[in-house]
Biotite code that builds the C-alpha atoms (Angstrom):
import biotite.structure as struc

atoms = struc.array([
    struc.Atom([9.886, 16.523, -70.629], chain_id="A", res_id=1, res_name="UNK", atom_name="CA", element="C"),
    struc.Atom([10.098, 14.527, -73.826], chain_id="A", res_id=2, res_name="UNK", atom_name="CA", element="C"),
    struc.Atom([13.213, 15.156, -75.916], chain_id="A", res_id=3, res_name="UNK", atom_name="CA", element="C"),
    struc.Atom([13.232, 12.647, -78.765], chain_id="A", res_id=4, res_name="UNK", atom_name="CA", element="C"),
    struc.Atom([11.302, 13.812, -81.880], chain_id="A", res_id=5, res_name="UNK", atom_name="CA", element="C"),
    struc.Atom([9.856, 10.361, -82.516], chain_id="A", res_id=6, res_name="UNK", atom_name="CA", element="C"),
    struc.Atom([8.661, 10.103, -78.907], chain_id="A", res_id=7, res_name="UNK", atom_name="CA", element="C"),
    struc.Atom([7.072, 13.541, -79.202], chain_id="A", res_id=8, res_name="UNK", atom_name="CA", element="C"),
    struc.Atom([5.254, 12.437, -82.367], chain_id="A", res_id=9, res_name="UNK", atom_name="CA", element="C"),
    struc.Atom([3.871, 9.396, -80.543], chain_id="A", res_id=10, res_name="UNK", atom_name="CA", element="C"),
    struc.Atom([2.824, 11.623, -77.629], chain_id="A", res_id=11, res_name="UNK", atom_name="CA", element="C"),
    struc.Atom([1.004, 14.000, -79.972], chain_id="A", res_id=12, res_name="UNK", atom_name="CA", element="C"),
    struc.Atom([-0.668, 11.145, -81.838], chain_id="A", res_id=13, res_name="UNK", atom_name="CA", element="C"),
    struc.Atom([-1.771, 9.510, -78.605], chain_id="A", res_id=14, res_name="UNK", atom_name="CA", element="C"),
    struc.Atom([-3.083, 12.705, -76.994], chain_id="A", res_id=15, res_name="UNK", atom_name="CA", element="C"),
    struc.Atom([-4.981, 13.627, -80.152], chain_id="A", res_id=16, res_name="UNK", atom_name="CA", element="C"),
    struc.Atom([-6.646, 10.208, -80.106], chain_id="A", res_id=17, res_name="UNK", atom_name="CA", element="C"),
    struc.Atom([-7.388, 10.513, -76.389], chain_id="A", res_id=18, res_name="UNK", atom_name="CA", element="C"),
    struc.Atom([-9.007, 13.900, -76.936], chain_id="A", res_id=19, res_name="UNK", atom_name="CA", element="C"),
    struc.Atom([-11.157, 12.448, -79.711], chain_id="A", res_id=20, res_name="UNK", atom_name="CA", element="C"),
    struc.Atom([-12.222, 9.509, -77.534], chain_id="A", res_id=21, res_name="UNK", atom_name="CA", element="C"),
    struc.Atom([-12.933, 11.847, -74.609], chain_id="A", res_id=22, res_name="UNK", atom_name="CA", element="C"),
    struc.Atom([-15.034, 14.048, -76.887], chain_id="A", res_id=23, res_name="UNK", atom_name="CA", element="C"),
    struc.Atom([-17.011, 10.964, -77.960], chain_id="A", res_id=24, res_name="UNK", atom_name="CA", element="C"),
    struc.Atom([-17.843, 10.237, -74.318], chain_id="A", res_id=25, res_name="UNK", atom_name="CA", element="C"),
    struc.Atom([-15.435, 7.472, -73.366], chain_id="A", res_id=26, res_name="UNK", atom_name="CA", element="C"),
    struc.Atom([-14.710, 7.174, -69.657], chain_id="A", res_id=27, res_name="UNK", atom_name="CA", element="C"),
    struc.Atom([-11.269, 7.487, -68.083], chain_id="A", res_id=28, res_name="UNK", atom_name="CA", element="C"),
    struc.Atom([-11.026, 3.711, -67.569], chain_id="A", res_id=29, res_name="UNK", atom_name="CA", element="C"),
    struc.Atom([-11.512, 3.188, -71.291], chain_id="A", res_id=30, res_name="UNK", atom_name="CA", element="C"),
    struc.Atom([-8.969, 5.892, -72.090], chain_id="A", res_id=31, res_name="UNK", atom_name="CA", element="C"),
    struc.Atom([-6.517, 4.170, -69.779], chain_id="A", res_id=32, res_name="UNK", atom_name="CA", element="C"),
    struc.Atom([-7.076, 0.850, -71.577], chain_id="A", res_id=33, res_name="UNK", atom_name="CA", element="C"),
    struc.Atom([-6.443, 2.533, -74.923], chain_id="A", res_id=34, res_name="UNK", atom_name="CA", element="C"),
    struc.Atom([-3.196, 4.038, -73.583], chain_id="A", res_id=35, res_name="UNK", atom_name="CA", element="C"),
    struc.Atom([-2.068, 0.711, -72.155], chain_id="A", res_id=36, res_name="UNK", atom_name="CA", element="C"),
    struc.Atom([-2.609, -0.973, -75.503], chain_id="A", res_id=37, res_name="UNK", atom_name="CA", element="C"),
    struc.Atom([-0.727, 1.751, -77.369], chain_id="A", res_id=38, res_name="UNK", atom_name="CA", element="C"),
    struc.Atom([2.189, 1.661, -74.927], chain_id="A", res_id=39, res_name="UNK", atom_name="CA", element="C"),
    struc.Atom([2.313, -2.143, -75.052], chain_id="A", res_id=40, res_name="UNK", atom_name="CA", element="C"),
    struc.Atom([2.425, -2.039, -78.851], chain_id="A", res_id=41, res_name="UNK", atom_name="CA", element="C"),
    struc.Atom([5.328, 0.442, -78.663], chain_id="A", res_id=42, res_name="UNK", atom_name="CA", element="C"),
    struc.Atom([7.186, -1.840, -76.263], chain_id="A", res_id=43, res_name="UNK", atom_name="CA", element="C"),
    struc.Atom([6.768, -4.892, -78.501], chain_id="A", res_id=44, res_name="UNK", atom_name="CA", element="C"),
    struc.Atom([7.646, -3.060, -81.699], chain_id="A", res_id=45, res_name="UNK", atom_name="CA", element="C"),
    struc.Atom([10.874, -1.729, -80.153], chain_id="A", res_id=46, res_name="UNK", atom_name="CA", element="C"),
    struc.Atom([10.536, 1.478, -82.179], chain_id="A", res_id=47, res_name="UNK", atom_name="CA", element="C"),
    struc.Atom([11.565, 3.512, -79.139], chain_id="A", res_id=48, res_name="UNK", atom_name="CA", element="C"),
    struc.Atom([14.126, 2.823, -76.449], chain_id="A", res_id=49, res_name="UNK", atom_name="CA", element="C"),
    struc.Atom([12.628, 1.411, -73.261], chain_id="A", res_id=50, res_name="UNK", atom_name="CA", element="C"),
    struc.Atom([13.437, 4.541, -71.225], chain_id="A", res_id=51, res_name="UNK", atom_name="CA", element="C"),
    struc.Atom([11.647, 6.671, -73.858], chain_id="A", res_id=52, res_name="UNK", atom_name="CA", element="C"),
    struc.Atom([8.571, 4.431, -73.667], chain_id="A", res_id=53, res_name="UNK", atom_name="CA", element="C"),
    struc.Atom([8.621, 4.720, -69.856], chain_id="A", res_id=54, res_name="UNK", atom_name="CA", element="C"),
    struc.Atom([8.839, 8.508, -70.050], chain_id="A", res_id=55, res_name="UNK", atom_name="CA", element="C"),
    struc.Atom([6.026, 8.609, -72.610], chain_id="A", res_id=56, res_name="UNK", atom_name="CA", element="C"),
    struc.Atom([3.925, 6.412, -70.340], chain_id="A", res_id=57, res_name="UNK", atom_name="CA", element="C"),
    struc.Atom([4.454, 8.810, -67.422], chain_id="A", res_id=58, res_name="UNK", atom_name="CA", element="C"),
    struc.Atom([3.458, 11.830, -69.512], chain_id="A", res_id=59, res_name="UNK", atom_name="CA", element="C"),
    struc.Atom([0.348, 10.098, -70.856], chain_id="A", res_id=60, res_name="UNK", atom_name="CA", element="C"),
    struc.Atom([-0.635, 8.978, -67.356], chain_id="A", res_id=61, res_name="UNK", atom_name="CA", element="C"),
    struc.Atom([-0.632, 12.624, -66.262], chain_id="A", res_id=62, res_name="UNK", atom_name="CA", element="C"),
    struc.Atom([-2.812, 13.485, -69.219], chain_id="A", res_id=63, res_name="UNK", atom_name="CA", element="C"),
    struc.Atom([-5.346, 10.749, -68.446], chain_id="A", res_id=64, res_name="UNK", atom_name="CA", element="C"),
    struc.Atom([-5.482, 11.689, -64.750], chain_id="A", res_id=65, res_name="UNK", atom_name="CA", element="C"),
    struc.Atom([-6.468, 15.230, -65.719], chain_id="A", res_id=66, res_name="UNK", atom_name="CA", element="C"),
    struc.Atom([-9.189, 14.862, -68.369], chain_id="A", res_id=67, res_name="UNK", atom_name="CA", element="C"),
    struc.Atom([-9.604, 18.647, -68.547], chain_id="A", res_id=68, res_name="UNK", atom_name="CA", element="C"),
    struc.Atom([-6.321, 18.718, -70.452], chain_id="A", res_id=69, res_name="UNK", atom_name="CA", element="C"),
    struc.Atom([-8.055, 16.782, -73.235], chain_id="A", res_id=70, res_name="UNK", atom_name="CA", element="C"),
    struc.Atom([-10.738, 19.442, -73.744], chain_id="A", res_id=71, res_name="UNK", atom_name="CA", element="C"),
    struc.Atom([-9.667, 21.903, -76.416], chain_id="A", res_id=72, res_name="UNK", atom_name="CA", element="C"),
    struc.Atom([-9.765, 25.546, -75.456], chain_id="A", res_id=73, res_name="UNK", atom_name="CA", element="C"),
    struc.Atom([-12.381, 27.542, -77.317], chain_id="A", res_id=74, res_name="UNK", atom_name="CA", element="C"),
    struc.Atom([-11.044, 29.817, -79.984], chain_id="A", res_id=75, res_name="UNK", atom_name="CA", element="C"),
    struc.Atom([-11.283, 33.497, -79.303], chain_id="A", res_id=76, res_name="UNK", atom_name="CA", element="C"),
    struc.Atom([-13.840, 35.212, -81.516], chain_id="A", res_id=77, res_name="UNK", atom_name="CA", element="C"),
    struc.Atom([-12.605, 38.619, -82.570], chain_id="A", res_id=78, res_name="UNK", atom_name="CA", element="C"),
    struc.Atom([-14.903, 41.508, -81.830], chain_id="A", res_id=79, res_name="UNK", atom_name="CA", element="C"),
    struc.Atom([-16.156, 43.317, -84.876], chain_id="A", res_id=80, res_name="UNK", atom_name="CA", element="C"),
    struc.Atom([-16.471, 47.048, -84.828], chain_id="A", res_id=81, res_name="UNK", atom_name="CA", element="C"),
    struc.Atom([-19.305, 48.506, -86.820], chain_id="A", res_id=82, res_name="UNK", atom_name="CA", element="C"),
])
């Protein structure tokens, strides 16, 4: 589980982008490439500690392995009574 607020923000940003790319029809290999580039940029920028980047990478890998997690759940439509 991610603990650091900045790491959580990067996780949310990355998963939102992955969901958008998945919705546009990108394949899992392309999603993986996008994640690798994002993680590499985080490593080089040294914004996060290396153990936080590793943990983020593990969480994102789980997300990419299960593409169903990227599909938003449909909103419940309330029933109207007439």
